[in-house]
C-alpha positions as CSV (number, residue, x, y, z in Angstrom):
1,X,-7.4,23.0,-27.3
2,X,-10.7,23.8,-28.8
3,X,-11.3,20.2,-30.0
4,X,-11.4,19.0,-26.3
5,X,-14.3,18.9,-24.0
6,X,-14.9,21.8,-21.6
7,X,-13.9,19.6,-18.7
8,X,-10.6,18.7,-20.4
9,X,-9.8,22.3,-21.2
10,X,-10.6,23.4,-17.6
11,X,-8.5,20.4,-16.3
12,X,-5.5,21.5,-18.4
13,X,-5.8,25.1,-17.3
14,X,-5.8,23.9,-13.6
15,X,-2.8,21.7,-14.3
16,X,-0.9,24.5,-15.9
17,X,-1.5,26.6,-12.8
18,X,-0.1,23.8,-10.7
19,X,3.0,23.2,-12.7
20,X,4.0,26.9,-12.4
21,X,4.3,26.4,-8.6
22,X,7.2,24.5,-7.1
23,X,5.6,21.8,-4.9
24,X,8.4,19.6,-3.7
25,X,7.5,17.1,-1.0
26,X,6.9,19.0,2.3
27,X,6.7,22.3,0.4
28,X,3.3,21.9,-1.3
29,X,1.4,24.7,0.5
30,X,1.1,26.9,-2.6
31,X,-0.4,24.2,-4.8
32,X,-2.7,23.2,-1.9
33,X,-3.9,26.8,-1.9
34,X,-4.7,26.6,-5.6
35,X,-6.6,23.3,-5.2
36,X,-8.5,24.5,-2.2
37,X,-9.6,27.7,-3.9
38,X,-10.5,25.9,-7.0
39,X,-12.8,23.5,-5.1
40,X,-14.3,26.4,-3.1
41,X,-15.1,28.2,-6.3
42,X,-17.1,25.1,-7.2
43,X,-19.2,25.8,-4.1
44,X,-17.8,22.7,-2.4
45,X,-17.2,22.4,1.3
46,X,-13.5,21.9,1.4
47,X,-11.4,20.4,4.2
48,X,-7.7,20.9,4.7
49,X,-5.1,19.6,7.0
50,X,-1.5,20.7,6.3
51,X,-1.0,20.4,2.5
52,X,-3.8,17.8,2.1
53,X,-7.0,19.0,0.5
54,X,-10.2,17.0,0.3
55,X,-13.9,17.2,-0.4
56,X,-16.8,14.8,0.1
57,X,-19.8,14.4,-2.1
58,X,-22.0,14.2,1.0
59,X,-21.2,16.1,4.1
60,X,-23.3,14.1,6.5
61,X,-22.9,10.4,7.1
62,X,-25.0,8.0,5.0
63,X,-25.3,4.2,4.8
64,X,-23.7,4.1,1.3
65,X,-20.4,2.6,0.5
66,X,-17.5,5.1,0.0
67,X,-15.0,5.4,-2.8
68,X,-11.9,7.6,-2.4
69,X,-10.4,9.3,-5.4
70,X,-6.9,10.1,-4.5
71,X,-3.7,11.5,-6.1
72,X,-0.8,13.7,-5.0
73,X,0.3,17.2,-5.8
74,X,3.9,17.0,-4.6
75,X,6.8,16.4,-7.0
76,X,10.4,15.3,-7.0
77,X,13.0,17.9,-7.7
78,X,13.9,18.3,-11.4
79,X,17.0,16.3,-12.4
80,X,20.0,17.9,-13.9
81,X,19.2,16.8,-17.5
82,X,16.3,19.2,-17.9
83,X,16.6,21.3,-21.1
84,X,13.3,23.2,-20.5
85,X,12.1,25.3,-17.6
86,X,10.4,22.7,-15.4
87,X,7.9,25.3,-14.1
88,X,6.8,26.5,-17.7
89,X,3.6,24.6,-18.6
90,X,4.1,24.9,-22.3
91,X,1.9,23.0,-24.8
92,X,3.7,21.8,-28.0
93,X,2.7,19.1,-30.4
94,X,-0.1,17.9,-28.2
95,X,2.2,17.6,-25.1
96,X,1.9,19.5,-21.9
97,X,5.4,19.9,-20.5
98,X,6.4,20.6,-16.9
99,X,7.5,19.1,-13.7
100,X,4.7,16.9,-12.2
101,X,2.6,17.0,-15.5
102,X,2.7,13.3,-15.8
103,X,3.5,12.3,-12.1
104,X,0.9,12.9,-11.0
105,X,-0.7,16.2,-12.1
106,X,-2.5,14.6,-15.1
107,X,-4.1,11.8,-12.9
108,X,-4.8,14.4,-10.1
109,X,-6.9,16.8,-12.3
110,X,-8.6,13.9,-14.2
111,X,-9.7,12.5,-10.9
112,X,-10.9,15.9,-9.7
113,X,-13.1,16.3,-12.8
114,X,-14.3,12.8,-12.6
115,X,-15.4,13.6,-9.0
116,X,-17.3,16.7,-10.3
117,X,-18.9,14.6,-13.2
118,X,-20.0,11.7,-11.0
119,X,-21.6,14.2,-8.5
120,X,-24.0,15.3,-11.2
121,X,-26.3,12.4,-10.6
122,X,-27.1,9.9,-7.8
123,X,-24.6,7.1,-7.3
124,X,-24.8,3.9,-5.1
125,X,-21.8,5.3,-3.2
126,X,-20.5,8.4,-1.6
127,X,-17.4,10.0,-3.0
128,X,-14.2,11.6,-1.5
129,X,-11.7,13.4,-3.6
130,X,-8.4,14.0,-1.9
131,X,-5.4,15.8,-3.2
132,X,-2.5,14.9,-0.9
133,X,1.1,15.7,0.0
134,X,4.4,13.9,0.5
135,X,3.7,10.9,-1.7
136,X,7.1,11.0,-3.3
137,X,8.7,10.4,0.1
138,X,5.9,8.3,1.5
139,X,5.8,11.0,4.2
140,X,3.8,10.9,7.4
141,X,2.1,14.1,6.7
142,X,0.4,12.9,3.5
143,X,-2.5,10.5,2.9
144,X,-1.7,8.5,6.2
145,X,-2.2,11.6,8.3
146,X,-5.8,12.2,7.1
147,X,-7.2,8.7,6.8
148,X,-8.7,8.9,10.3
149,X,-10.7,11.9,9.2
150,X,-12.0,10.3,6.0
151,X,-13.8,7.5,7.8
152,X,-14.5,4.0,6.5
153,X,-13.5,3.6,2.8
154,X,-14.6,0.6,0.7
155,X,-12.5,1.3,-2.4
156,X,-9.6,3.6,-3.2
157,X,-8.8,4.8,-6.7
158,X,-5.2,5.9,-6.7
159,X,-4.3,8.3,-9.5
160,X,-0.9,7.5,-11.0
161,X,0.3,7.3,-14.6
162,X,-0.5,3.8,-15.8
163,X,-1.6,4.5,-19.5
164,X,-5.2,4.2,-18.1
165,X,-4.6,0.4,-17.5
166,X,-5.4,-1.3,-14.2
167,X,-2.5,-1.8,-11.8
168,X,-4.2,-4.5,-9.8
169,X,-1.2,-5.2,-7.6
170,X,1.8,-3.1,-6.5
171,X,5.1,-4.0,-4.9
172,X,5.9,-2.8,-1.4
173,X,9.1,-1.4,-0.1
174,X,11.3,-2.1,2.9
175,X,14.8,-0.5,3.3
176,X,17.3,-2.3,5.6
177,X,20.4,-1.1,7.2
178,X,23.0,-3.9,7.8
179,X,26.2,-3.8,9.8
180,X,28.9,-6.5,9.6
181,X,31.2,-6.5,12.6
182,X,35.0,-7.1,12.6
183,X,38.0,-6.1,14.7
184,X,40.3,-3.2,13.9
185,X,44.0,-3.9,13.2
186,X,47.0,-2.7,11.3
187,X,46.7,-3.5,7.6
188,X,50.4,-4.3,7.4
189,X,50.3,-7.1,10.0
190,X,48.2,-10.3,10.3
191,X,45.8,-8.8,12.9
192,X,42.2,-7.7,13.2
193,X,39.2,-9.1,11.5
194,X,38.2,-7.4,8.3
195,X,34.5,-6.5,8.3
196,X,34.5,-6.2,4.6
197,X,35.4,-9.8,4.3
198,X,32.8,-10.8,6.9
199,X,30.1,-9.2,4.8
200,X,30.9,-11.2,1.7
201,X,28.7,-14.3,2.4
202,X,25.8,-12.1,3.2
203,X,26.2,-10.1,0.0
204,X,26.2,-13.3,-1.9
205,X,23.1,-14.5,-0.1
206,X,21.2,-11.3,-1.0
207,X,22.2,-11.7,-4.6
208,X,21.3,-15.4,-4.9
209,X,18.3,-16.0,-2.5
210,X,14.9,-16.6,-4.0
211,X,11.8,-16.5,-1.9
212,X,9.7,-19.6,-2.5
213,X,6.3,-17.9,-3.0
214,X,6.0,-16.0,-6.3
215,X,3.2,-13.6,-7.0
216,X,1.1,-14.3,-10.2
217,X,1.0,-10.5,-10.9
218,X,4.1,-9.1,-9.3
219,X,6.6,-12.0,-9.7
220,X,9.4,-12.5,-7.2
221,X,10.4,-10.5,-4.2
222,X,13.4,-8.5,-5.2
223,X,16.4,-7.6,-3.0
224,X,19.2,-5.3,-4.1
225,X,22.2,-4.2,-2.0
226,X,22.6,-0.5,-3.0
227,X,25.1,1.1,-0.7
228,X,28.3,-0.1,1.1
229,X,30.5,2.0,3.4
230,X,33.5,0.8,5.5
231,X,36.9,2.0,6.6
232,X,38.5,5.2,7.7
233,X,42.0,5.0,6.2
234,X,44.1,2.8,3.9
235,X,46.2,1.1,6.7
236,X,43.5,0.3,9.1
237,X,41.5,-3.0,8.9
238,X,37.9,-1.8,9.2
239,X,35.9,-3.1,12.3
240,X,32.5,-2.3,10.8
241,X,31.1,-2.5,7.3
242,X,27.6,-0.9,6.8
243,X,25.3,-1.5,3.9
244,X,21.8,-0.8,2.6
245,X,19.4,-3.2,1.1
246,X,16.3,-2.3,-1.0
247,X,13.6,-4.9,-0.7
248,X,10.6,-4.9,-3.1
249,X,7.9,-7.1,-1.6
250,X,4.9,-8.8,-3.0
251,X,1.5,-9.7,-1.6
252,X,2.8,-13.2,-0.9
253,X,4.8,-11.9,2.2
254,X,4.4,-9.1,4.6
255,X,7.5,-7.0,5.2
256,X,7.8,-8.4,8.7
257,X,7.8,-12.0,7.3
258,X,10.5,-11.1,4.8
259,X,12.6,-9.5,7.5
260,X,12.3,-12.5,9.7
261,X,13.5,-14.8,6.8
262,X,16.5,-12.4,6.2
263,X,17.5,-12.4,9.9
264,X,17.6,-16.3,9.9
265,X,19.9,-16.4,6.9
266,X,22.5,-13.6,7.3
267,X,25.2,-13.0,10.0
268,X,25.2,-9.2,9.8
269,X,23.0,-7.1,12.1
270,X,20.0,-6.0,10.3
271,X,17.6,-3.2,11.0
272,X,14.5,-2.3,9.1
273,X,13.7,1.5,8.7
274,X,10.0,0.8,8.5
275,X,7.6,-2.0,7.9
276,X,4.8,0.4,6.8
277,X,5.1,0.1,3.0
278,X,3.6,-3.3,2.3
279,X,2.5,-4.7,-1.1
280,X,-1.1,-4.3,-2.1
281,X,-3.5,-6.1,-4.4
282,X,-7.2,-6.3,-5.5
283,X,-9.2,-9.5,-6.3
284,X,-9.9,-10.3,-9.9
285,X,-13.6,-10.7,-8.9
286,X,-14.0,-7.2,-7.4
287,X,-16.7,-5.2,-9.2
288,X,-14.4,-2.5,-10.3
289,X,-12.0,-5.0,-11.9
290,X,-14.9,-6.7,-13.6
291,X,-16.1,-3.4,-14.9
292,X,-12.6,-2.6,-16.2
293,X,-12.2,-5.9,-17.9
294,X,-15.7,-5.3,-19.6
295,X,-14.2,-2.0,-20.8
296,X,-11.2,-3.8,-22.3
297,X,-8.6,-2.5,-19.7
298,X,-5.5,-4.5,-19.1
299,X,-4.7,-5.8,-15.7
300,X,-1.0,-5.9,-14.6
301,X,1.3,-5.8,-11.5
302,X,3.2,-2.6,-10.9
303,X,6.8,-2.6,-9.6
304,X,6.6,1.1,-8.6
305,X,5.5,2.3,-5.1
306,X,2.6,4.7,-4.5
307,X,0.4,5.8,-1.7
308,X,-1.5,2.5,-2.1
309,X,1.0,1.1,0.4
310,X,-0.4,3.3,3.1
311,X,-4.1,2.5,2.5
312,X,-5.5,-0.3,4.7
313,X,-8.4,-1.0,2.3
314,X,-9.0,-2.2,-1.3
315,X,-7.3,0.0,-3.8
316,X,-6.8,0.1,-7.6
317,X,-4.1,2.2,-9.2
318,X,-4.9,3.7,-12.6
319,X,-4.5,6.9,-14.4
320,X,-3.4,8.8,-17.5
321,X,0.2,9.3,-18.5
322,X,3.1,6.8,-18.6
323,X,5.0,5.7,-15.6
324,X,8.1,5.6,-17.8
325,X,8.1,9.4,-18.0
326,X,8.0,9.9,-14.2
327,X,11.0,11.7,-12.8
328,X,12.5,12.1,-16.2
329,X,13.9,15.3,-17.7
330,X,11.5,17.5,-19.7
331,X,8.5,15.5,-18.2
332,X,5.2,15.8,-20.1
333,X,1.7,14.4,-20.6
334,X,-0.3,14.3,-23.8
335,X,-3.3,16.4,-23.5
336,X,-5.5,13.7,-25.0
337,X,-4.3,11.4,-22.2
338,X,-6.0,13.7,-19.7
339,X,-9.2,13.6,-21.7
340,X,-8.9,9.8,-21.9
341,X,-8.3,9.7,-18.2
342,X,-11.5,11.5,-17.3
343,X,-13.5,9.4,-19.7
344,X,-11.9,6.1,-18.3
345,X,-12.5,7.0,-14.7
346,X,-16.1,8.0,-15.4
347,X,-16.8,4.7,-17.4
348,X,-15.2,2.7,-14.7
349,X,-17.1,4.2,-11.8
350,X,-20.4,5.7,-13.1
351,X,-23.2,3.4,-11.8
352,X,-20.8,1.0,-10.1
353,X,-22.2,-1.0,-7.2
354,X,-19.7,-2.4,-4.7
């Protein structure tokens, strides 16, 4: 690692310490301890709520705009295909292995060292760095729980693995529970109303319907029926068939608007688990996007969900690592990606005027 900058080497050491500690969603207290101590050792005034840790570049209020640098330190659980110890932060062939190394440990430590670097000189904005919890489950005790304490934010940089390209839009998520009603009867006789047959037209509609408005960056709204459950035994006509629909929204529709359209078209009773995970986007004319384009960064629409969905202000998702490696067995991030991440974040934000 001697070929890398001091910041990169220190960032990798911190990431290795985090990888060694299991930090599944809602169980991130030990990694929160590590991050809190690391920031305190930098003589920063650290704040913490639950497993969320944050620090501001200026403790007292100012009239400057505010940029939030945010990523998460929770992980999913390792899948069954792992061949390595998911908590062993080994470095081989330029790769740092370990659960959460790519999603989103690399972006997290790159943003932290970007925060420290940008603090070295006066900027036109104030900075907040926040390492937050429960991102993998869009939990209520993650970023959403501390936003009231952070104050007004003008721009959020969300650290996720994007190969350091700009995810200028992100699909939202809405999960629906549907129930088709029938009437129980004996399967041997012509009686009852089979709820499984009642659901068929609705299943066909979810498969075929296309929402008229198409996003220039995210494409079409996507609906997928992902679970179906009906019946109690082979000789009873089922009186209820329950199913689940995964809806990936775009900035062309709010989740509430999509739900209203669905209700108008299907016979089944539909219930939304939540409307809170809406799509997000940032204008091509925004100064940070203009800066990114000047740096030669690509802009694209992301199909995957992040904490952007919970932020009611302008955000950009960008970071080192590759989304294709997220949640995979033997997860890793290239060490040089972390160095590139710090350099990209600094180039994107240093001297930026919103």
